[in-house]
N, C-alpha and C positions, 0 to 999 in steps of 0.2 A: 199705752201701758198694757202689758200682757196679763192674762188671767192669773198666772202665778204671782206676778208682781202685786196685783190688787189684793190677792189673798194674804201675802206677806204684810202689806201695809195695813190691812184690816186687823190682822192679828196683833201687830205692833200697837195700833190704836187701842184695841181691846186690852192689851197688856197694860198700857198706860192707865186706863180706867181702873183695872184691877189693882194696880200698884198704889193707887191713891188710898187704899185701905177702907176702913169702915166709914159709913156716911157720918158726917159730923153731927153732933148734937144740935138740935134745933132745926134740922132740915125738915122740910115738909114730908110728912109720913108717906103720903101717896107717891111722891117723887122718889123717896128712898126705896120704896118697895119696887117701883118700876126699874130703878137702877139695879137693885139686887137681883130681880127676876131676869133682867137682861144678862147680867154676869153669869147667872146659873145656866141660862140657855146657851150662852157662849161656851161655857165649860163643857156642857153636854155635847155640843156640836164638835168641839175639838176631840173629845174622847171617841165619838162615833166616827169622825173623820180618820182618826188614827187606826181604829179597828178595821175599817173598810179598806184603807190604803196601806195597812201595816205601818212600816217605817221606811225612811229613805225617800227618794234615792240620794238626797243630800242630807248630811248630818245637821246642817244649820236649820232646816225646816223642822226636823224632829226635836232639836234642842229648843227652838222657839215655842213649839207646842208644849213641850215639857215644862219650860220655864213659866209659861202662862198658867198651866194647870197648878203648879206649885204656888204661884202668886195668888191664885184663886182659892187656895185652901185645900186642894186635893192632896191627901196624904201620900207620902213616898211609898207606902205599902200598896197603893192602888195598882191593879194589874196592868192598866194601860201605861201608867208612868213607868213601871218596871220595864216594859218593852222598849220605851223610848230611851231610858237610861242605858239599858244593855246595848242598844244599837249605837248610841252616841259614844259610849266608852270604846266599843269595838273599832270605831272609825278614827279614834285619836291618832294612832301611829301613822296614818296616811293622809290626814287632812292637809290641804294645801290651798284653801281659799279663806280670805279674810273674814267673810261673813260667817262661814262655818265655824272657824276657830273662835271668833268673838262670841257667838251665841252659845257654843258649847261651854265656854268658860263661864258665862253668866248662868247657864243652866246648872252645871255641876257645882258651882259655888253656892247657888241657892239650895241645892239638894243637901249640902252640908255633910257629906260622907268623908271622913278623914282619909280614907283610902284613895280618894281622887286627887289629893294634893299634888302628887308627882305628875299627874296628867294635866292638871291646871298649869303647873309650872312649864311643862314641855310646850303646851299650846301658846302660853304667853310669850315664851322665848321666841317662838316662830314669828309672832306679831312684832316683837321688838326688832327682830332681824330684818323685817321688810318695811319698816317705817321710812318714809322718804326724808330727804334733807329739808323739805318744806313742812315737815311735821305731820304729813298725811299718809294715807294708805290707798292703794288701788286694790284690785281683786286678788291677785296671786300672792301666795306665801310659800316659803321653802319647805320641802319635805325633809324629814330626817333621813340619814343614810340607812343602809340595810341593817347595820349593826345596832343602831339606835332604835329602829323599828322593832327588831327582835327583842331588845330590852324592854320596850314599852309593852309589847304583846305578852311577854312573860309576866311582867308586873300586873297587867290586867287579869291574866289567868290566875296567878297566885293569890291576888287579892280577892277575886271572886270565890275562890276555894275557901278562904277564911270566912267570907260572908256566909257561904252555904253551911258552914260548920257552926255558925252563931258566935264566932269569936270576935272580940273587940279589936279593931284595927288601930294601932298606935303608930304615929309618925315620929321618928327620932328628931328631937330638936337640933337645930343647926345654928351656929354662929354666923356672923356677917361674912367672915372670910370663907367659910365652907360653902355658903350660898353662892358667893361670887365664883368660887372654883367650879361648882356644879353648873352655873350659868355659862361660864366660859367653855366647859367641856361640851355642853349641849349645842352651843353656837357653832363649834367646830364640826359637829355632826350633821349640820344642815347643808343641803345642796343648794346654796344660794346662786350658783352659776346658772340654774335653770329658770331663774326669775326673768320675766320679760320687762323691759323698760317701758313704763307707761305713766301717764300723768295721774296724780292722786285725785280723789273726789271726796266731797264732804259726807257722802252717804256711807261709803266704806269706813271713812275716818270716824264717824260718830259711833259706830259699833265697836271699832278697834279701841278707841280711847276709853270707852266704858269698861271694856274687858281688861285693859291695862290698869285702870283704876282699881278694879276688883283684885287683880293680881298683886297689887300693893298690900292688900290685907294678908297675903300669904308670904310676905317677906321679900318679894322680888325687888331688885333695884330699878325702879321705874321713874325716878324723879326727873332724869334727863329727858326721857321720852315725853312725859306730860308737860314739862316746861316748854318743849318744842311745840307741843300741841297748842299751848297758850299763845305762843308767839305767832303761830299760824293764823289764829283767829283774830289776834290783835291787829295784824297787818293786812287783813283781807276783807274787812267790813266795808261795804259801799257807803257813800256819803248819805244815802237815804236810810241807812241803818240795817240793811239786809246782809245776809250771807247767802251765796248761791251754791248751786251744785258743784261747780268747779271753783277752785280757790279764787281766781281773779276774773270771774265771768262778769261781774258787775251786777247792778240791780236788774231783776227780771220780774218782780212782782208776783211770782207764782211759786215761791219756795219758802213759805213760813216754817216748814219743817227744818230747812237748812239754817234758818235763823235761830231756831231752837238749838240746833247742833252748835252753832257759833257761840251762843250764850253758855251752853254747857262746857264747851271747850275753854272758854275764859275761866269758868269756875274751877275746872279740873287743873288748869295750869296754875292758878293762884293757890289751889288747895295743897300743892306740894311745897310751897314756899315755907321757909322757917317761921316767918311771921305773916301769915296770909292777911290781906286787908279785906275790909268790908266792901263788896263790889256794888252795893245798892246805889251808891251815888256816883259811880263811874259813868262818864258820858257815853261810852260804848254800850254799856248795859242798858242805860236809859233809852238810847236810840233803838236798840234791839227790842226792848219791851214795848216801845211805841209801835213798832212794826207788827208785833203779835197782837197788840190791842186793836189795831186797824183791821187785821185779818179776822179777828174774832168779833168785831163790831161791839167790843165791850170796853170798859174803862181800863186805863193803863194801870199796871202794877209794877212792882220791882222785885228783883232777885234779892234774897236775903244774904247771909254770909256764905263763904266758901264751903264746899261740901265736907262733911265729916268722913273719915276713912271708912266708916261702917255703912255709908250710904252709897247707892249707885246713882 
C-alpha cells in the first residue's frame, strides 16, 4: 500500500469516527474526552496539512479533507475550508475520475450551498454514465465536451460573483420532465468514447454509490442505478459472508471494509424500493455482520432499517 493510499484510508477512518456525532450519554467521561481530543487533533492536522500543501493535485483529496472538516464542526467560513471549496469547484468541469467525482459530491452536498446544485448534478450524471452493467464502477469517468465545460465554468464564475456581492443564490424549481430533459442533454455532452473498458471494483463502487444516493436528494433519477447496486451485492457475497475487492473474487479474509461496502450496497438498493423491507433479519445481512463481528473481535449486531434519503 502506498503512502498516499494509507493517508486516504486514515482520513476515511477518521471521517467515520467524526460522522458518528457526539459521544452518547453515559459514556465514560475520560474516554469521551480522549475521543474528542483525538478528533480535535485530527482536524488541526488536516488544516495544517492543507495550508502546507495548499490544495490538489487531485480534487478528491481536497474534497475528502473538506468533507472531514465540515463533519468535525469546522464552519464553512473557515479560511482553509474556503480554499478547499474554491479548488474543488474549479475542477468540476474537467473531473474524470470516480473517486474525485464521488468525494466532490459528498463534500459540496455537506457544504449545503444552493449555488452548487448544478455542479452536483453534472458530477452525478457523469457517475451514472459510467456505471457498469454489473452495477459497479471502476476508476475512469467521462468528461463533458468543450461546450459543456464552458457552460460549467461560466456558471461557477457567475455564481461566485453573486457570493462575493452577498446575494442569496436561488435555484429555479424544476418538475420531473424538466429534470429528465436536463439529464438527457448532459448525458449527450459526455465524451463516453474515451472510457477504457475495465472491470469494476468494490472500492470505487462504494464511493460512487454513496454519491449517487446523495444525488437522489437533489431530484436526480437514480433508482435504476441504485437498484443495480443492490443486485450487484446480492449476487456477489461469498458463502462465508464476505464481499471482496473484486465482485467475484471470493472470500479473502482481509477485506472487512469491502464487507461494509456490501452491506451498505444492500441497504442503498433496498432504500429506493417503493416499500423497502427491514433488512435486519435478512440472511445476507446477518452473515455480513458476523464477518464484521469476527474482524472486530466483538459481539455480533444487526443493521437496522433501510437508509433514509437524508442519510449517507
